[in-house]
N, C-alpha and C positions, 0 to 999 in steps of 0.2 A: 960320611954324611953329605959332604959337599958333592961327591961323585954322584950320589943318588939324585940330588937336586938337578945336576946337569943332565942326567938321563931323562928326568921328568920334563925338563925344558926341551930336550931334543925330541922326545916323544910328542910333546905338544906341538912343536914345529912340524914334525912329520905328519901328525894328525891334521894340522892345518893345511898342509900341502895336499894331503889326500882329499880333504874336504873340498878344497878349491878345484882340484882335478876332477872330482866327481861332479861338482856343480857345472863346470865347463862342459864335461861330456854330456850331462843331462840337457843342458841348453842346446848343444849342437844336435843332439838327437831330436829335440823338440822342433828346432829350426828345419832339420831334414824332413821330419814328418809333414810339416807345413809346406815345405818346398815341393814335396812329392805331389800334394794336391794341386798345386799351381802348375807343375809340369804337365800333369794329366789334363787339367783344364785348358791351358794354352796350346798343348799339343793337339787336343781334340778340336779346338777352334781353328787352328792352323790347317789341320787336315780337311775339315769341312769347308772352310772358306776357299782353300786352294782348289779343291775338286769342283765346287760350284762355279768359281770364276773361270777355271779351265774349260768346263763344259759350256758356259755361256760364250766365252771367246771362240771356242771351237765351232759352235753351231752358228753364231751370228757374225763372227769376224769383226765385231765392234769393240774397239779398244776402250771405250768408255766404261765397260764392265770392270776394268782395272780399278776404278774408283771405289768399288766395293771393299777393297782392302781397308779403306778408312773406316768402314763400319765394324771391323773386327775389334778395335779397342773400345768402341762404343758399346758393343755387346760384352766384351771380355772384362773390362774394368768393374762394372757393377757385379758381375758374377764372381770375380776375384774378391771383391769386398765382402760379398756374402759368405764366401768360403772362409775368409779371414775371421768373420764373426762367429762362425760355427767351430766347435772343437776347442782345443786347448789354446790358451794364450801363448803367443810366441814371446820369449824373453827379449827385451830390448837391450842389445849390447852392440859392440863394435861389429861383429860378424853380421848380425841381422841388419844393421844400418848399412853396411857395405853392400850386402846383397840387394837391398832396396835400391841403392843408388846405381848399382850395375844395371839392373833391369830398367830403371827410369832412364838412364843414359841410352840404353839400347832403344827404348821407345822414342826418345827425342831424335836420335840419329836416324832411326828407321823412317819416321815421318818426314824429317828434313830431307833425307836422301831421296825418298819417294817423290816429294814435291819437285825437287831439282831434276830428278831423272825423267819425270814426265815431260819436261821441256827440252832437256839437253841430251840425255843418254839412256833412253828407255831400254836398250838391249843389255845394259850393264846392271840394271837394278837387282835382278835375281842374284847374281854373283855377289854383289855388295851386301845385300840383306842377309843372305844365307851365311856368308862368312861372319858377319857381325853377330848373328843369332848363335852360331856355333861357338864363337869366342865368348859371348856372355854366358852360355851354358857351361863351357869348359872352365872359365874363371870362377863361376859359382862353385863348381866341383872342387877346385883347388882351395877355395876359402873354407868349404865344408869338409875337406879331406875325404872326399867320396869318389872312388874310382869309377863307378858306373856313370856318374854325372860328367866326370872329366872325359871319359872315353866317348860317351854319347855326344858331347859337345864337339870333340875333335872330329868324329865321323861326320857329324852334321855340317860343321864349318868347312873342313877341307874337302870331304867327299862331295858335299853339295856344291861347292865352288867349282870343282873339277867338272861335275856333270853340267852345271850351268854354262861352263865355257864350251862344252862339247855339243849341247843341244841348241839348235837354231830355230825353234818354232815355239808356238804357245805351249808345247809339251814341257817347256822349261819350267812352267808353273808347277808341274808335278814334283819338282825338287822340294817345294814347300809341303806337298802332301807327305813325301818321305820324311821331311823334317818334323812334321806333326807326329808321325808315327814314332820317330826317334824320341821326341820330347815326352810323349805319352808313355812309351815303353820305359824310358828312364824313370819317370814318376812311379810307374808300377813296380819297378825293381826296387827303388828306394823305399816305397811303401812296404813292400814285403820284408825288406831288411830290418825295418824298425817298427814292426807290429807289436 
């Protein structure tokens, strides 16, 4: 009789572990689905802004067009907020909180580096920002245990930095266009994985 009680306790413990594991997997899936929408949004914005700024610089040779980069978060944050309100609610847990802070830190670093670079080192800004962007994407993939995000971030960060070092003209901005494509493609891949 005592043996059957122990088996019931073990089954209950195992069932609890299974339930916890299932809940964590469902939360991760929900966070990934939400992340996919944001990767697509920011990838599309990055692609559009980089092409527009490149064309304006190429045609006018006026570096003041670089200030348009500061309009990207002005457009993107309200759109991201709307995306967040549509669809399923994202569970608030350690992973969603860490993802939020990774991308918030990227935004703060990107703006700060951009402001400093405008005055001190304009030629290095692409290299720094694309490396940071790739790192943020790659680290997000590590948190979410998702290989397409990890690989996309690595390609974006390392590949983009190498291209940024090799290109010596305003065509360097097209690294961000490629980065936008990588972000959006990553979002589409993740979206397909978790439909």
